[in-house]
TORNUKOL-461332 format. One record per residue (C-alpha): x negated, y, z; residue in three letters. Coordinates in steps of 0.001 Angstrom, whole numbers, plus 500000, padded with zeros to 6 digits. Each point is the difference from the previous one (the first is absolute). Layout:
BEGIN
XYZALA/...
REM end
This chain:
BEGIN
606670174971315775MET/498168502620501730VAL/499992499196504011GLN/500269503266502241VAL/497657498936502653LYS/498958501582503335GLY/500735503431501476LYS/497368501802498083ARG/502346500525497064ARG/503002502334499637VAL/502937498162497665ASP/501898502941498940ALA/502845497779498549THR/501297498827503373GLU/501182501406503137GLY/499991503418501328PRO/498518502459497680MET/499468503478502026PHE/497790498502502777SER/498012497637497600LYS/499181503085497816MET/499030502011502876PHE/497497497463501367PHE/498987499232496264PHE/499004503602499568VAL/498233500743503331VAL/496988497888499418PRO/500159501092496191LEU/499876503703501236MET/497312499602502379LEU/498006498310497286THR/500340502936497719ASN/499178502645502692LEU/496972497870501001LEU/498926499799496166ASN/500535503868499722HIS/497648500278503038LEU/497183499045497570TYR/500727503444498119ASN/500550502049503194MET/496877498473501833ALA/497918501201496834ASP/501363503460500293ASN/499747500405503793ILE/496331498543500137VAL/498885502267497124VAL/501974502968501238GLY/498498499578503690GLN/496498498400499696PHE/498644500877496360SER/497709502871499797ASP/501232500524496563ASP/502300502762500030PRO/501930498884496466THR/500311496442501114ALA/503580500147501304LEU/501184501923496907ALA/498051497682497488ALA/501651497004501758VAL/503268501589499860GLY/499901501108496335VAL/499610496463498805THR/503324498901501660GLY/502333500426497095SER/497413497879497637LEU/499366497423502553ASN/503986499497500288SER/500320499759496140LEU/497800496786499943PHE/501272498276503114VAL/503529500762499327ASN/499628498439496492LEU/499229496792501516ALA/502750500289503012ILE/502381500401497036GLY/499186496724498320ILE/499740498340503687SER/503754500965500174VAL/500988497760496960GLY/498078497200501631SER/501883500529503170GLY/503251500016498462VAL/499293496767498029LEU/498792498209503351VAL/503046501057501941ALA/502394498832497261ARG/498414496799499757ASN/499757499560503934PHE/503670501184500224GLY/501265497377497378ALA/497885497372501867ARG/498268498908497085ASP/496657498413501046LYS/498253499551496720ASP/500567503541498695LYS/499159501495503153LEU/496511498312500078SER/499390501004496487ARG/501097503557500435SER/497597500309502899VAL/496917498804498114HIS/501024501961497078THR/500211503210502164ALA/496709499542501550MET/498215499113496897THR/501314503255498377LEU/498952501848503237ALA/496252499125499320VAL/500271501064496200ILE/501759503195500800VAL/497412500825502950GLY/496973499575497875ILE/501674502010496922ILE/501162502998502103LEU/496607499881502054GLY/498055500559496852ILE/502290502652498529ALA/500095501884503284ARG/496067500030500271PHE/499574501522496586PHE/502683502273499585LEU/499811501882503396SER/497697502793499106GLU/501916500736496782TRP/503459499966501853ALA/498601502179502970LEU/498870502665497343ALA/503334499807498300LEU/501617500829503204MET/497898502960500389GLY/497856498919503132THR/497740502764501211LYS/496371499730499034ALA/498714499782503564GLU/502510497043500696LEU/499175497959496904MET/496941497899500943PRO/501587498851503319ASN/503612499425498578ALA/498359497829497126VAL/497725497983502351LEU/503207499377502298TYR/502075498613496867CYS/497440497935498562GLN/499113498273503249ILE/503561499389500639LEU/500282498367496394ALA/497811497310500936ILE/502460498881502810GLY/502895500021497576MET/500023495953499782PRO/500366499669503426GLY/502670502881500304THR/502041498203497126ILE/499456496443501649VAL/501275501222503336PHE/502920501799498284THR/501252497021498083PHE/499256497735502891GLY/502125501927502298SER/502953500390497479ALA/499903496074499654VAL/500363499531503877LEU/502576502940500125ARG/502155498158497421SER/500240497038501969VAL/500938501971503124GLY/496531500265501695ASP/499248503678500652SER/497745499134503053LYS/496954498416498515THR/499076503185498025SER/500234502085503256LEU/497706497671501879TYR/497639500277497014ALA/500221504000500252SER/499573499978503610MET/496490498341499735ILE/498815501876497149THR/501348503319500964GLY/497917499739503199ILE/497030498856497996LEU/500567503035497491ASN/499803502516503014VAL/496963498304501218LEU/498327500044496750LEU/501079503625499267ASN/498191501179503209LEU/496833497801499425PHE/499355501154496374PHE/500935503617500772VAL/498537500641503228ILE/497143497488500455VAL/498930500080496205CYS/501055503313499045GLY/501726498914496903MET/502798502333499809SER/502632499374497283VAL/497975496906498825ALA/500368498407503490GLY/503803500452500300VAL/500373498514496580ALA/497723496957500563LEU/501802499405503263ALA/503398499820498151THR/498943497451497412ILE/498500497732502551ILE/503033499921501878ALA/502084499666496954LYS/498168496659498993TYR/500324498703503455VAL/503739500530500010SER/500204498346496686ALA/498113497064501360ALA/502148499732503147ILE/503133499752497733VAL/498584497721497736MET/499081497663502899TRP/503552500058501328VAL/501449498970496636LEU/497588497170499751ILE/500395498727503341LYS/503747499813499878ARG/499576496603498227ARG/503859498639501260ASP/501369502870498401GLU/501347500207496420ASP/498312503237499375TYR/496605499007501226ALA/497116500974497788PHE/497455497603498268ASP/497006501281497973PHE/500567496857497704LYS/503675501000499022LYS/499013503528499017MET/501922500621496635CYS/501723502801497933LEU/503307498484499269ASP/501053502050496753GLY/503602500237500774LYS/499238501233503480MET/497243502309499152VAL/502822501502497811LYS/502572500283502496ASP/497589501570502515ILE/498737502613497486LEU/503629500641498909TYR/500813500922503553ILE/496672501075501033GLY/498986502395497080ILE/502798502579500247PRO/499265500127503696SER/496351500165499129SER/500627502662497742ILE/502311501957502102GLN/497227500111502834SER/497252501094497510ALA/502202502762498616ILE/500760500980503782TYR/496327500169500459SER/499479501798496530PHE/502358502322501173THR/497978500759503131ASN/497135500673497916VAL/501792503014498515PHE/500773500929503703LEU/496320499850500891THR/499055501810497022ALA/502493502792501191ALA/498644499765503396PHE/496492500407498963ASN/501030503688499179THR/500066500762503860PHE/496910500135502503SER/497907496945501326ILE/501705500680503344ALA/503492499438498220ALA/498586496920498407MET/498649498522503429SER/503589500856501438ALA/501635498036497006ARG/497667496867500913THR/501151499983503483ILE/503768500607499223ALA/499752497288497215ASN/498485497537502749ASN/502892500760502182ILE/502471499782497074ASP/498892496737498823THR/499719498729503667LEU/503777500628500201LEU/500611498741496402GLY/498208496768500459THR/502015499288503211ALA/503615500736498634VAL/499151498880496470ASN/500032496357501235THR/503671499935499682TYR/499340500179496024GLN/498189496624500756HIS/502501498726502181ALA/502731500846497495SER/498012498087497327VAL/499521497064502081THR/503562499771501465PHE/501776500738496553THR/497473497461498097SER/500714497187502378GLN/504003500431499888ASN/499498500435496164TYR/498373496375499949GLY/502661498744502352ALA/502854501609497791LYS/501255501837502835LYS/501059503569498685PRO/501914501172503407ASP/496891499506501956ARG/497913501965497339MET/502546502864500238LYS/500020499847503972LYS/496122499769500085SER/499492503441498114VAL/502749501806502095LEU/497974498787503163ILE/496604500986498380ALA/501263503574499531VAL/501411500468503367LEU/497210498994501514GLN/497340501678497639ALA/501960503205500130GLY/500477499957503921GLY/496398499100500427LEU/498846502947497563GLY/501842502673502040ILE/498743498760503343ILE/496161499869498898LEU/500199503065497762GLY/501177502195503094GLN/497527498383502275LEU/496921500872497803MET/501415503629499713LEU/500033500399503723ILE/496650498645500516PHE/498524501298496713ASN/497168502244501312GLU/498305497658502196PRO/500045497138497386ILE/498517502736497445ILE/497189500994502432ASN/498946496352500198MET/498446500283496362TYR/498043503280500871LEU/496898500536501936SER/500353502783502441SER/497148502229498553ASP/501532499987496384ASP/500358503638499162PRO/502828499489497870SER/502020498143502723ARG/502993502409500407VAL/500550500524496202GLU/500024496024499553VAL/502238499386502755VAL/502416502726498652THR/500058498665496571TYR/500526496347501379ALA/503224501029502108LYS/501313501678497147GLU/499895497039497743ILE/501088497794502727MET/503076502124500858SER/501131499350496295ILE/499403496442499544MET/500864498700503528LEU/503406501620500202SER/501513498095497116CYS/497975496742499912TYR/502956498009500789PHE/501364500698496328ILE/496944498456498488GLY/500198496868501841PHE/503410499427499189ILE/499157500326496325SER/497215497571500227ASP/502151497417501988THR/502598500395497186ILE/496993499526497451ALA/499129496795501638GLY/503640498551499711PHE/500032500593496393LEU/496539498331499481ARG/501353496969502107GLY/502756500026497472LEU/497493499876497169GLY/500909503423498857ALA/496526501297500461SER/500210502022496704ILE/503248501602501041ASN/498343501095503339SER/496832501291498174MET/501928502089497368LEU/502263501620502668VAL/496879500627502386SER/497631501292497313VAL/502739502497498679ILE/501068500879503602GLY/496536500310501803VAL/497514500551497305CYS/501914501943497506GLY/501409502406502738ILE/496429500339501526ARG/498028500721496766ILE/502759502554498876ALA/499616501546503563TRP/496203500437499589ILE/500339501487496599PHE/502832502162500341PHE/500699500749503427VAL/496698500046501604PHE/498511502733498040PRO/502903502421501377THR/499660499034503359TYR/496235499393500316ASN/499676498897503748THR/499879496685501795VAL/503677500156500933THR/500838500903496360GLY/498067496766499099LEU/501523497360502480TYR/503744501233499669MET/500016497528496819MET/499599496817502583TYR/503689500491501617PRO/501313500965496484VAL/498682497064498489SER/500714497327502779TRP/503733501209499831SER/500644499650496169ALA/498320496568499986THR/502189498740502993ALA/503056500926498263LEU/498790498489496645GLY/498698496764501539LEU/503221499777502057THR/502276500007496704ILE/497545497689498164MET/500201497263503030ALA/503805500024499789ILE/500208499412496592VAL/497072497254499727VAL/501299498168503249PHE/503456499884498228ARG/498651498578496933LYS/497836497280501818VAL/502908498932502088LYS/502342499426497116ARG/497096498014498488LYS/499518497748503151MET/503898499365500771LEU/500529497464497340PRO/496673498121501229GLU/501314500065503573ILE/503415498792499169GLN/498285497138497899SER/497809498983503019GLU/503012500067502371ASN/502092497915497808LYS/497227497500499598ASP/499482500036503839ALA/503647499336500390THR/500025496969497629VAL/497138498610501694LYS/501501500208503430THR/503181498470498600VAL/
REM end
């Protein structure tokens, strides 16, 4: 049986849940924020210190493509996290250890495959997105250097998912704190001292990613007294577990990939505007992602809390966990969105040099985009949290179908049928609140239906276990 040891773990199957979720989420939120600072640091440094006027736009135009590959791996890591959390909740020592080693072996394989694909497909994909000719050389270079760092990125992602699944959300925070500082220092060194511009910030990012992967692996190896400790000699690919991971992970991965693919259409539509507008979108997207990665941690918390209680066969705690996650995520989304709207101009100016000739135009466009996105952010966060609940229930395919139709279908239709009529930045970005609202409604209905089915399936098992426990007591 798995023993829950020490204070570095959060056991979602027992005790008060509201405070547990909050204190579980805070380190996770800080981790995601620090990881996002990698990209923010890239943009700020090239915008402020690079002599190349196209550098900021070139880095920004790669955002959708880079997210496409990273999100593919993150989706599969969700499957790993669900499996590990269930075995932890069920207190099954052998399955827990085997699921951890299967997950980390799969991480290495996925990292190598996606790294190769990302390297060779970058130029073709950027051309397909309609990237402007003057941005293409820097954009391709940036993507290909980041591709070399994919194995490190994926190992860190999977390792963090394993730790998160057993209730440890602090280790990845400490790793990100160290490598975040390293990334910023290397950015400044490569760009200012070495004059490397786009290549410099990309190189700084991949070095930081490999260091973060090494830290997480070191922690997993050093925890020899834990049932989820990692040992290179035990690396394996358990066939059934790989199947379970992929069953949950692939729909999540496809969903993330389709999201990113949809953003490719958005990028192509946005490429019809000026370079100043594209720079503004780069800035707005950084701020958008900053908040998104913060509040989106409730999706991961929902997966972990739901999966642990699924393994422990506690449906009432599963239901309670998603309600608490929705309440906390929605409230935080409203607060952060309004704060960023209040202080948007000084934040935008962080990305721009004082002598930038298009400064006023960039600020105007960025504020226009942010006013639309930030005002209704909480809807998207609630939607993501419910999607995490469905994945924890094992209904990853259901979550994918609703999200793909509600988000991707509406956005693509908007780009092709609404945007040509209202050919403005506002006309393009209004698709976000519309698609978020439709998806949140669809996921809520789906979550109610799936949870009732899972609960009905669990009840006979729970009653049987209670009966056995009563007989043993007697």
